[in-house]
C-alpha positions as a Python dict, from the first residue, in 0.01 Angstrom:
ca = {
    (1, 'M'): (0, 0, 0),
    (2, 'N'): (54, -323, 194),
    (3, 'R'): (408, -366, 66),
    (4, 'I'): (673, -137, -62),
    (5, 'K'): (851, -321, -348),
    (6, 'K'): (1217, -307, -440),
    (7, 'K'): (1143, -184, -795),
    (8, 'N'): (946, 117, -664),
    (9, 'F'): (1234, 204, -428),
    (10, 'V'): (1469, 208, -712),
    (11, 'N'): (1259, 422, -916),
    (12, 'L'): (1204, 663, -628),
    (13, 'F'): (1542, 721, -479),
    (14, 'N'): (1897, 770, -555),
    (15, 'L'): (2059, 458, -416),
    (16, 'A'): (2302, 675, -213),
    (17, 'D'): (1996, 794, -32),
    (18, 'L'): (1838, 454, 43),
    (19, 'N'): (2024, 127, 14),
    (20, 'L'): (1783, -172, 42),
    (21, 'K'): (2071, -412, 132),
    (22, 'E'): (2167, -195, 427),
    (23, 'L'): (1821, -236, 564),
    (24, 'G'): (1860, -606, 540),
    (25, 'L'): (1537, -635, 334),
    (26, 'M'): (1454, -664, -23),
    (27, 'E'): (1097, -575, 73),
    (28, 'I'): (998, -350, 351),
    (29, 'P'): (686, -478, 509),
    (30, 'E'): (446, -188, 592),
    (31, 'K'): (480, -260, 964),
    (32, 'E'): (857, -198, 951),
    (33, 'L'): (829, 162, 815),
    (34, 'Y'): (964, 259, 1156),
    (35, 'K'): (1307, 155, 1045),
    (36, 'L'): (1337, 428, 785),
    (37, 'S'): (1493, 785, 831),
    (38, 'I'): (1313, 1113, 772),
    (39, 'H'): (1444, 1157, 422),
    (40, 'Q'): (1346, 802, 329),
    (41, 'I'): (993, 838, 462),
    (42, 'S'): (949, 1173, 298),
    (43, 'N'): (1025, 1042, -37),
    (44, 'L'): (778, 755, 7),
    (45, 'L'): (506, 993, 115),
    (46, 'R'): (572, 1238, -171),
    (47, 'S'): (538, 951, -419),
    (48, 'K'): (234, 833, -236),
    (49, 'E'): (383, 477, -191),
    (50, 'V'): (262, 496, 176),
    (51, 'S'): (24, 703, 377),
    (52, 'V'): (91, 901, 684),
    (53, 'V'): (-146, 678, 881),
    (54, 'E'): (70, 377, 783),
    (55, 'V'): (383, 539, 898),
    (56, 'V'): (233, 643, 1227),
    (57, 'R'): (72, 307, 1292),
    (58, 'S'): (403, 141, 1217),
    (59, 'V'): (580, 358, 1485),
    (60, 'L'): (304, 315, 1740),
    (61, 'D'): (315, -69, 1695),
    (62, 'R'): (688, -67, 1751),
    (63, 'I'): (635, 138, 2064),
    (64, 'E'): (381, -108, 2188),
    (65, 'E'): (598, -393, 2113),
    (66, 'I'): (936, -269, 2261),
    (67, 'D'): (876, 14, 2499),
    (68, 'S'): (793, -199, 2806),
    (69, 'L'): (1149, -330, 2786),
    (70, 'I'): (1315, 13, 2711),
    (71, 'N'): (1091, 257, 2914),
    (72, 'G'): (1182, 541, 2671),
    (73, 'Y'): (854, 724, 2682),
    (74, 'I'): (668, 889, 2971),
    (75, 'T'): (367, 972, 2751),
    (76, 'I'): (252, 832, 2423),
    (77, 'N'): (31, 1050, 2210),
    (78, 'K'): (-156, 769, 2039),
    (79, 'Q'): (-508, 893, 1948),
    (80, 'K'): (-399, 1248, 1860),
    (81, 'S'): (-115, 1112, 1643),
    (82, 'I'): (-340, 895, 1445),
    (83, 'A'): (-598, 1185, 1406),
    (84, 'R'): (-331, 1421, 1282),
    (85, 'A'): (-189, 1158, 1048),
    (86, 'Q'): (-538, 1131, 890),
    (87, 'E'): (-552, 1509, 846),
    (88, 'L'): (-209, 1516, 697),
    (89, 'D'): (-316, 1246, 448),
    (90, 'H'): (-572, 1497, 305),
    (91, 'I'): (-292, 1746, 254),
    (92, 'L'): (-79, 1483, 104),
    (93, 'A'): (-354, 1416, -153),
    (94, 'D'): (-316, 1795, -277),
    (95, 'S'): (-73, 1786, -559),
    (96, 'S'): (-7, 2163, -514),
    (97, 'V'): (157, 2139, -181),
    (98, 'D'): (542, 2196, -195),
    (99, 'F'): (674, 1945, 67),
    (100, 'K'): (1033, 2043, 28),
    (101, 'K'): (964, 2423, 112),
    (102, 'N'): (648, 2424, 310),
    (103, 'L'): (607, 2086, 483),
    (104, 'S'): (953, 1945, 503),
    (105, 'L'): (859, 1708, 800),
    (106, 'L'): (508, 1610, 684),
    (107, 'G'): (404, 1280, 842),
    (108, 'I'): (726, 1243, 1038),
    (109, 'P'): (671, 1092, 1385),
    (110, 'I'): (894, 1294, 1632),
    (111, 'A'): (945, 1223, 1997),
    (112, 'I'): (1002, 1527, 2240),
    (113, 'K'): (1205, 1518, 2554),
    (114, 'D'): (962, 1573, 2854),
    (115, 'N'): (1116, 1893, 2959),
    (116, 'I'): (1002, 2073, 2640),
    (117, 'C'): (641, 2203, 2660),
    (118, 'T'): (378, 2060, 2447),
    (119, 'Q'): (30, 2219, 2446),
    (120, 'G'): (-245, 1980, 2593),
    (121, 'M'): (16, 1714, 2682),
    (122, 'K'): (191, 1642, 3011),
    (123, 'T'): (540, 1804, 3051),
    (124, 'T'): (668, 1633, 3361),
    (125, 'C'): (1045, 1687, 3350),
    (126, 'A'): (1038, 1322, 3488),
    (127, 'S'): (959, 1459, 3835),
    (128, 'Q'): (697, 1405, 4089),
    (129, 'I'): (659, 1780, 4138),
    (130, 'L'): (538, 1816, 3780),
    (131, 'S'): (390, 1464, 3736),
    (132, 'N'): (49, 1598, 3631),
    (133, 'F'): (143, 1930, 3471),
    (134, 'V'): (-17, 1989, 3134),
    (135, 'S'): (148, 2266, 2932),
    (136, 'P'): (-106, 2544, 2818),
    (137, 'Y'): (131, 2628, 2525),
    (138, 'N'): (390, 2485, 2284),
    (139, 'A'): (762, 2549, 2298),
    (140, 'T'): (889, 2751, 2001),
    (141, 'V'): (1067, 2427, 1864),
    (142, 'V'): (746, 2223, 1894),
    (143, 'R'): (545, 2493, 1701),
    (144, 'K'): (808, 2499, 1428),
    (145, 'L'): (791, 2111, 1399),
    (146, 'L'): (409, 2118, 1386),
    (147, 'D'): (425, 2402, 1123),
    (148, 'Q'): (635, 2161, 904),
    (149, 'G'): (381, 1882, 927),
    (150, 'A'): (557, 1683, 1209),
    (151, 'I'): (353, 1451, 1436),
    (152, 'I'): (442, 1455, 1811),
    (153, 'I'): (427, 1092, 1879),
    (154, 'G'): (514, 1118, 2255),
    (155, 'K'): (726, 1264, 2529),
    (156, 'T'): (1042, 1084, 2625),
    (157, 'N'): (1207, 992, 2965),
    (158, 'L'): (1486, 1180, 3118),
    (159, 'D'): (1680, 1237, 3426),
    (160, 'E'): (1469, 1444, 3672),
    (161, 'F'): (1487, 1803, 3552),
    (162, 'A'): (1761, 1686, 3318),
    (163, 'M'): (2002, 1645, 3612),
    (164, 'G'): (2189, 1330, 3565),
    (165, 'S'): (2399, 1125, 3314),
    (166, 'S'): (2214, 792, 3308),
    (167, 'T'): (1832, 848, 3305),
    (168, 'E'): (1821, 669, 3637),
    (169, 'T'): (1697, 963, 3845),
    (170, 'S'): (1360, 974, 3661),
    (171, 'H'): (1033, 955, 3884),
    (172, 'F'): (903, 725, 3615),
    (173, 'G'): (1176, 464, 3629),
    (174, 'C'): (1510, 427, 3452),
    (175, 'T'): (1537, 397, 3076),
    (176, 'R'): (1733, 106, 2940),
    (177, 'N'): (1996, 94, 2666),
    (178, 'P'): (1864, -100, 2354),
    (179, 'W'): (2217, -238, 2285),
    (180, 'N'): (2211, -400, 2630),
    (181, 'V'): (1921, -361, 2852),
    (182, 'N'): (2121, -406, 3161),
    (183, 'H'): (2307, -89, 3087),
    (184, 'T'): (2205, 274, 3094),
    (185, 'P'): (2141, 482, 2783),
    (186, 'G'): (2329, 782, 2931),
    (187, 'G'): (2160, 1100, 3015),
    (188, 'S'): (1987, 1326, 3069),
    (189, 'S'): (1827, 1264, 2720),
    (190, 'G'): (1852, 885, 2756),
    (191, 'G'): (1483, 846, 2665),
    (192, 'S'): (1521, 1035, 2338),
    (193, 'T'): (1844, 853, 2232),
    (194, 'S'): (1717, 506, 2332),
    (195, 'I'): (1393, 522, 2144),
    (196, 'I'): (1581, 642, 1823),
    (197, 'A'): (1824, 347, 1861),
    (198, 'A'): (1527, 109, 1913),
    (199, 'D'): (1336, 267, 1614),
    (200, 'E'): (1045, 385, 1835),
    (201, 'A'): (1038, 722, 1669),
    (202, 'V'): (1195, 850, 1342),
    (203, 'C'): (1372, 1132, 1520),
    (204, 'A'): (1363, 1323, 1853),
    (205, 'L'): (1449, 1644, 2029),
    (206, 'G'): (1662, 1654, 2345),
    (207, 'S'): (1824, 1924, 2558),
    (208, 'D'): (2179, 1956, 2637),
    (209, 'T'): (2311, 2146, 2936),
    (210, 'G'): (2645, 1978, 2989),
    (211, 'G'): (2637, 1693, 2741),
    (212, 'S'): (2279, 1556, 2779),
    (213, 'I'): (2231, 1510, 2397),
    (214, 'R'): (2581, 1401, 2303),
    (215, 'Q'): (2675, 1163, 2591),
    (216, 'P'): (2352, 946, 2548),
    (217, 'A'): (2385, 965, 2173),
    (218, 'S'): (2729, 811, 2222),
    (219, 'F'): (2590, 542, 2454),
    (220, 'C'): (2308, 456, 2231),
    (221, 'G'): (2491, 479, 1883),
    (222, 'V'): (2291, 768, 1736),
    (223, 'V'): (2363, 1114, 1604),
    (224, 'G'): (2312, 1402, 1846),
    (225, 'L'): (2387, 1770, 1799),
    (226, 'K'): (2399, 2056, 2059),
    (227, 'P'): (2375, 2373, 1859),
    (228, 'T'): (2544, 2709, 1939),
    (229, 'Y'): (2380, 2888, 2231),
    (230, 'G'): (2134, 3126, 2085),
    (231, 'R'): (2085, 2933, 1749),
    (232, 'V'): (1772, 2748, 1878),
    (233, 'S'): (1505, 2919, 2086),
    (234, 'R'): (1477, 2791, 2449),
    (235, 'F'): (1122, 2924, 2488),
    (236, 'G'): (924, 2650, 2644),
    (237, 'L'): (1230, 2447, 2756),
    (238, 'V'): (1180, 2403, 3131),
    (239, 'A'): (1493, 2573, 3260),
    (240, 'F'): (1783, 2387, 3444),
    (241, 'A'): (2073, 2609, 3390),
    (242, 'S'): (1954, 2906, 3157),
    (243, 'S'): (2309, 3008, 3040),
    (244, 'L'): (2387, 2653, 2943),
    (245, 'D'): (2068, 2491, 2829),
    (246, 'Q'): (2018, 2424, 2446),
    (247, 'I'): (1758, 2226, 2257),
    (248, 'G'): (1905, 2003, 1976),
    (249, 'P'): (1820, 1713, 1736),
    (250, 'I'): (1867, 1341, 1787),
    (251, 'A'): (1859, 1133, 1466),
    (252, 'K'): (1947, 815, 1292),
    (253, 'D'): (2197, 980, 1059),
    (254, 'V'): (2358, 1307, 984),
    (255, 'T'): (2117, 1383, 699),
    (256, 'D'): (1820, 1371, 932),
    (257, 'C'): (2002, 1582, 1188),
    (258, 'S'): (2065, 1855, 933),
    (259, 'L'): (1694, 1858, 838),
    (260, 'L'): (1584, 1890, 1192),
    (261, 'M'): (1848, 2167, 1259),
    (262, 'K'): (1713, 2370, 965),
    (263, 'V'): (1354, 2355, 1096),
    (264, 'I'): (1419, 2436, 1472),
    (265, 'S'): (1679, 2699, 1416),
    (266, 'G'): (1621, 3077, 1394),
    (267, 'Y'): (1557, 3396, 1589),
    (268, 'D'): (1269, 3401, 1843),
    (269, 'P'): (1146, 3727, 2001),
    (270, 'C'): (1016, 3506, 2290),
    (271, 'D'): (1373, 3414, 2392),
    (272, 'S'): (1585, 3705, 2483),
    (273, 'T'): (1901, 3487, 2431),
    (274, 'S'): (1799, 3396, 2073),
    (275, 'V'): (2041, 3539, 1817),
    (276, 'N'): (1905, 3710, 1509),
    (277, 'R'): (2118, 3594, 1221),
    (278, 'P'): (2041, 3388, 897),
    (279, 'V'): (2002, 3010, 924),
    (280, 'P'): (2197, 2816, 651),
    (281, 'D'): (2055, 2545, 453),
    (282, 'Y'): (2249, 2279, 634),
    (283, 'E'): (2175, 2006, 374),
    (284, 'E'): (2392, 2195, 130),
    (285, 'Y'): (2688, 2124, 349),
    (286, 'L'): (2651, 1751, 354),
    (287, 'I'): (2948, 1695, 133),
    (288, 'N'): (3155, 1374, 125),
    (289, 'D'): (3483, 1545, 132),
    (290, 'V'): (3729, 1665, 394),
    (291, 'K'): (4025, 1748, 189),
    (292, 'G'): (4203, 2054, 330),
    (293, 'I'): (3983, 2059, 643),
    (294, 'K'): (4189, 2128, 948),
    (295, 'I'): (4102, 1907, 1238),
    (296, 'G'): (4254, 1977, 1592),
    (297, 'I'): (4304, 1696, 1844),
    (298, 'P'): (4293, 1849, 2196),
    (299, 'Q'): (4570, 1663, 2395),
    (300, 'E'): (4383, 1718, 2725),
    (301, 'Y'): (4110, 1489, 2615),
    (302, 'F'): (4341, 1184, 2579),
    (303, 'E'): (4484, 1165, 2928),
    (304, 'E'): (4417, 942, 3230),
    (305, 'G'): (4065, 817, 3260),
    (306, 'L'): (3987, 745, 2892),
    (307, 'D'): (3890, 387, 2827),
    (308, 'K'): (4143, 208, 2606),
    (309, 'E'): (3876, 78, 2367),
    (310, 'V'): (3730, 428, 2330),
    (311, 'E'): (4068, 573, 2256),
    (312, 'E'): (4145, 297, 2008),
    (313, 'K'): (3821, 375, 1812),
    (314, 'I'): (3890, 750, 1817),
    (315, 'R'): (4242, 702, 1691),
    (316, 'Q'): (4106, 491, 1409),
    (317, 'A'): (3870, 772, 1316),
    (318, 'I'): (4149, 1016, 1312),
    (319, 'S'): (4348, 796, 1081),
    (320, 'L'): (4051, 770, 851),
    (321, 'F'): (4011, 1148, 827),
    (322, 'Q'): (4388, 1169, 765),
    (323, 'N'): (4350, 915, 481),
    (324, 'L'): (4058, 1119, 343),
    (325, 'G'): (4277, 1430, 308),
    (326, 'A'): (4204, 1622, 629),
    (327, 'Q'): (4498, 1806, 803),
    (328, 'I'): (4535, 1658, 1151),
    (329, 'E'): (4732, 1834, 1433),
    (330, 'E'): (4734, 1837, 1809),
    (331, 'V'): (4614, 2141, 2002),
    (332, 'S'): (4604, 2245, 2362),
    (333, 'L'): (4304, 2365, 2556),
    (334, 'P'): (4489, 2441, 2876),
    (335, 'H'): (4190, 2526, 3107),
    (336, 'T'): (4008, 2193, 3027),
    (337, 'E'): (4118, 2055, 3379),
    (338, 'Y'): (3905, 2320, 3549),
    (339, 'A'): (3590, 2259, 3342),
    (340, 'I'): (3409, 2005, 3563),
    (341, 'A'): (3444, 2221, 3881),
    (342, 'T'): (3344, 2536, 3687),
    (343, 'Y'): (3034, 2375, 3535),
    (344, 'Y'): (2904, 2222, 3859),
    (345, 'I'): (2929, 2555, 4036),
    (346, 'L'): (2754, 2749, 3763),
    (347, 'A'): (2493, 2490, 3665),
    (348, 'T'): (2393, 2414, 4024),
    (349, 'A'): (2373, 2785, 4113),
    (350, 'E'): (2146, 2845, 3814),
    (351, 'A'): (1937, 2542, 3911),
    (352, 'S'): (1888, 2673, 4262),
    (353, 'S'): (1746, 2988, 4123),
    (354, 'N'): (1533, 2826, 3858),
    (355, 'L'): (1382, 2554, 4064),
    (356, 'A'): (1272, 2794, 4346),
    (357, 'R'): (952, 2844, 4144),
    (358, 'Y'): (826, 2500, 4239),
    (359, 'D'): (668, 2595, 4561),
    (360, 'G'): (335, 2413, 4549),
    (361, 'V'): (137, 2730, 4509),
    (362, 'R'): (80, 2796, 4135),
    (363, 'Y'): (111, 2465, 3969),
    (364, 'G'): (254, 2111, 4004),
    (365, 'F'): (265, 1884, 4309),
    (366, 'R'): (164, 2018, 4663),
    (367, 'E'): (209, 1832, 4981),
    (368, 'D'): (-137, 1812, 5140),
    (369, 'Q'): (-15, 1751, 5502),
    (370, 'F'): (121, 2078, 5647),
    (371, 'T'): (77, 2314, 5938),
    (372, 'D'): (147, 2650, 5783),
    (373, 'L'): (278, 2809, 5459),
    (374, 'I'): (642, 2757, 5539),
    (375, 'D'): (586, 2391, 5633),
    (376, 'M'): (387, 2350, 5299),
    (377, 'Y'): (688, 2506, 5104),
    (378, 'E'): (941, 2271, 5279),
    (379, 'K'): (741, 1949, 5257),
    (380, 'T'): (634, 2009, 4892),
    (381, 'K'): (1006, 2046, 4792),
    (382, 'Q'): (1112, 1753, 5016),
    (383, 'H'): (861, 1510, 4864),
    (384, 'G'): (842, 1661, 4520),
    (385, 'F'): (1207, 1660, 4426),
    (386, 'G'): (1419, 1344, 4391),
    (387, 'A'): (1762, 1312, 4563),
    (388, 'E'): (1989, 1429, 4274),
    (389, 'V'): (1779, 1744, 4217),
    (390, 'K'): (1795, 1837, 4596),
    (391, 'R'): (2162, 1763, 4597),
    (392, 'R'): (2218, 2020, 4311),
    (393, 'I'): (1985, 2271, 4466),
    (394, 'M'): (2183, 2261, 4785),
    (395, 'L'): (2507, 2283, 4614),
    (396, 'G'): (2399, 2580, 4407),
    (397, 'T'): (2241, 2757, 4707),
    (398, 'Y'): (2573, 2717, 4895),
    (399, 'S'): (2782, 2871, 4631),
    (400, 'L'): (2546, 3168, 4596),
    (401, 'S'): (2527, 3221, 4971),
    (402, 'S'): (2677, 3519, 5157),
    (403, 'G'): (3042, 3488, 5200),
    (404, 'Y'): (3089, 3224, 4932),
    (405, 'Y'): (2963, 3410, 4612),
    (406, 'D'): (3302, 3560, 4531),
    (407, 'A'): (3497, 3242, 4619),
    (408, 'Y'): (3287, 3005, 4403),
    (409, 'Y'): (3038, 3151, 4163),
    (410, 'L'): (3225, 3474, 4066),
    (411, 'K'): (3548, 3277, 4021),
    (412, 'A'): (3377, 3013, 3811),
    (413, 'Q'): (3249, 3275, 3578),
    (414, 'K'): (3596, 3402, 3532),
    (415, 'V'): (3733, 3052, 3453),
    (416, 'R'): (3437, 3003, 3205),
    (417, 'T'): (3573, 3303, 3014),
    (418, 'L'): (3920, 3139, 2999),
    (419, 'I'): (3776, 2808, 2874),
    (420, 'K'): (3573, 3010, 2601),
    (421, 'Q'): (3903, 3183, 2507),
    (422, 'D'): (4079, 2854, 2466),
    (423, 'F'): (3821, 2747, 2207),
    (424, 'E'): (3833, 3081, 2022),
    (425, 'E'): (4204, 3065, 1992),
    (426, 'A'): (4194, 2703, 1871),
    (427, 'F'): (3924, 2791, 1606),
    (428, 'Q'): (4162, 3052, 1462),
    (429, 'K'): (4372, 2767, 1333),
    (430, 'F'): (4132, 2471, 1304),
    (431, 'D'): (3793, 2424, 1131),
    (432, 'V'): (3682, 2159, 1385),
    (433, 'L'): (3810, 1976, 1689),
    (434, 'L'): (3773, 1605, 1735),
    (435, 'T'): (3750, 1429, 2072),
    (436, 'P'): (3588, 1133, 2239),
    (437, 'T'): (3222, 1206, 2340),
    (438, 'A'): (3239, 1001, 2665),
    (439, 'P'): (3546, 847, 2848),
    (440, 'I'): (3371, 503, 2861),
    (441, 'P'): (3100, 309, 2678),
    (442, 'A'): (2761, 270, 2852),
    (443, 'F'): (2786, 143, 3208),
    (444, 'K'): (2552, -92, 3395),
    (445, 'I'): (2233, 36, 3564),
    (446, 'G'): (2306, 89, 3933),
    (447, 'E'): (2680, 95, 3881),
    (448, 'K'): (2742, 465, 3950),
    (449, 'I'): (2410, 602, 4081),
    (450, 'N'): (2532, 609, 4443),
    (451, 'D'): (2865, 781, 4352),
    (452, 'P'): (2773, 1131, 4226),
    (453, 'L'): (3140, 1239, 4163),
    (454, 'Q'): (3195, 932, 3940),
    (455, 'M'): (2872, 1028, 3748),
    (456, 'Y'): (2979, 1399, 3720),
    (457, 'L'): (3313, 1288, 3577),
    (458, 'L'): (3140, 1123, 3280),
    (459, 'D'): (3071, 1484, 3146),
    (460, 'I'): (3438, 1559, 3122),
    (461, 'Y'): (3446, 1581, 2738),
    (462, 'T'): (3113, 1739, 2678),
    (463, 'L'): (3041, 2025, 2923),
    (464, 'S'): (3319, 2253, 2798),
    (465, 'A'): (3113, 2311, 2481),
    (466, 'N'): (2823, 2441, 2694),
    (467, 'L'): (3050, 2663, 2899),
    (468, 'A'): (3177, 2804, 2562),
    (469, 'G'): (2849, 2815, 2387),
    (470, 'I'): (2972, 2632, 2079),
    (471, 'P'): (2816, 2363, 1857),
    (472, 'A'): (2920, 2002, 1913),
    (473, 'L'): (2796, 1671, 1757),
    (474, 'S'): (2822, 1315, 1863),
    (475, 'I'): (2838, 1033, 1587),
    (476, 'P'): (2900, 657, 1634),
    (477, 'C'): (3243, 557, 1551),
    (478, 'G'): (3270, 197, 1666),
    (479, 'F'): (3179, -56, 1933),
    (480, 'S'): (3333, -197, 2251),
    (481, 'H'): (3412, -577, 2287),
    (482, 'E'): (3076, -600, 2459),
    (483, 'G'): (2903, -464, 2152),
    (484, 'L'): (2825, -120, 2314),
    (485, 'P'): (2849, 185, 2089),
    (486, 'I'): (3137, 446, 2115),
    (487, 'G'): (3087, 810, 2010),
    (488, 'L'): (3314, 1062, 1842),
    (489, 'Q'): (3268, 1435, 1918),
    (490, 'L'): (3321, 1709, 1677),
    (491, 'L'): (3321, 2077, 1784),
    (492, 'A'): (3327, 2398, 1576),
    (493, 'G'): (3314, 2780, 1641),
    (494, 'H'): (3003, 2969, 1717),
    (495, 'F'): (2731, 2934, 1453),
    (496, 'Q'): (2941, 2693, 1250),
    (497, 'E'): (2709, 2385, 1267),
    (498, 'E'): (2761, 2332, 895),
    (499, 'K'): (3125, 2247, 969),
    (500, 'V'): (3058, 1973, 1218),
    (501, 'L'): (2771, 1844, 991),
    (502, 'R'): (3006, 1816, 694),
    (503, 'V'): (3287, 1638, 874),
    (504, 'A'): (3035, 1408, 1043),
    (505, 'Y'): (2866, 1333, 704),
    (506, 'T'): (3200, 1247, 551),
    (507, 'F'): (3279, 999, 837),
    (508, 'E'): (2939, 856, 807),
    (509, 'Q'): (2963, 807, 435),
    (510, 'N'): (3302, 627, 475),
    (511, 'T'): (3202, 388, 764),
    (512, 'E'): (2927, 139, 839),
    (513, 'Y'): (2870, 208, 1215),
    (514, 'H'): (2549, 396, 1171),
    (515, 'K'): (2397, 106, 976),
    (516, 'K'): (2430, -141, 1270),
    (517, 'L'): (2114, -190, 1487),
    (518, 'P'): (2063, -336, 1831),
    (519, 'K'): (1924, -691, 1855),
    (520, 'L'): (1595, -643, 2037),
    (521, 'P'): (1341, -920, 2098),
}
C-alpha cells in the first residue's frame, strides 16, 4: 500500500469523480492522501487500496508540517484518531459491511469547530473562560458523524464564542489564511476553513450565526453551506444567538458538502427548534445542468462598498450561468439596508442572555482573587472574556434594558420579519438568488481589528440569510490580483438546500477555481 498507482485509480473511479491530472500527480504518494476528497478516499478504502490508518497518518503528518504556520487547530486528537483508525480497519476487512448505506464516512478525518461539544475533548469556544472545559457529551452532529465511521481529527480555532469576522479574537491566537499568511481567513469559522484550504483535514464542521461559515469559506476558497434553520440539530452547539445559530459543512467541493449535509441533517428531539421533515438524498441533486433554473440577482447587493474585483468575478459567474441556460433577472430585497442594524441588535441581545451562564460557579474559568460572590462574578467575566465578547454583551444588555427594549429589540424583531418576507416574495419567482459572499477579499491581519464597525460591515451580504432562516452556500468563483479567493453566494427558500447544491455543482463542473491550491511551504 505504499503507493497508489495510476492504473488502479482508472479501474476504481469514474474519471469525472477523480482526475489525476487535476491533482498534479500521476502517482499519489501515501503521505499525500490528505489532498483527496471524501468521495475519493471512500472509494480507495472500499477497494482496499489504502487503509484507514494510512489516511489518518497522512492528515496528522500534514497538520504537524503546516499548522504551526496556520494555527487552524486548538486541539489535535492524535492518539485517539490513530486508535479509532485501527478499529475501523477491522471493520473495513469485513466484506459484509455496506459502506454506502451504513458507514458513508468510514475512515474520513473530520475537524470540528471548537464551539461544538465533543465528549472527552476540550470545547473551549476559543475563550479563556472555557480554556479547560472538557465536554461530558457529544453534540448530535458529532454523534451522527461517528455513527457513520468518521474520525474526529481535532478541534478548530475560531473567534471567541464565534463573535468576529477574522478569527483574530481567539484566546489561542489568530488563524492565518493559507493563500497569504499575512491575511485573515475570515471568521468566525476561520480555523475550519483554513485547515480545509491547507489540506489539514478532509472536511470540517463550522457554525454560522451571521455568515461565519460562508464568509471564511469565501476568504479561503472552499465550499461552505449554512443550512435552513432547523434542518441540522443545534444540540451541543455552544450558544451565541440561539435564533440565528446553525451548524453546517465545510468541504473541498460540492460533492463532499452534499455528503456531509446528508449525514448531519434531520430531526433531533434534543433540539426544540429542530424540524421533523424528511431529509433528501442531496447527492441525487448534483446535476450539471441549470437550463430553465431561475436565478435572481438582488440589486441591493451590488451597490457602494463592493470591491471592483469581487463584482467583476460575480458578473463573470452570472454570464456563465446565462450561457449554460439559466434565466437571469434582477430582483429587489428592499429591507436589506436595515439588516446589519437588525442583526447586531438581535444577536447581541441573545448573546447577553446566553453568556450569563459563565459565572465561574459551575464550570470553566474562575477568578481566584475576590472578596465576595459579586466580586467573583465580576472579575471572572472581566478576565475570562475577551474585548469583543464583552463589547457584544454590553450592547445586548443595553438593548434589552428597561426603557430601550421596545425602541431596539422589539423593533428589530419586526424588521426581521420584513426581511424574511422579502426573501419569501423573491422565492415565489426565483429558484435561487446569487450574490457576492463578502464585499472584499481577505484583508490583512490587524487591519480592521480595532474598528468594530468596519468589521461588522463585512457581514453585509451574509447575515440576512440567518435573519430569514434560509439556506445559503459559498463557492469559490475567482481570485483577486493578489491571488486571494473570491466567493459566490447562492441562497434558496426554506429547506431547499438541494437547489443551491445543484446550481453550485453546475458552476463547479464548468470552472476550475476549486482545483487551485494555495502554495504553502
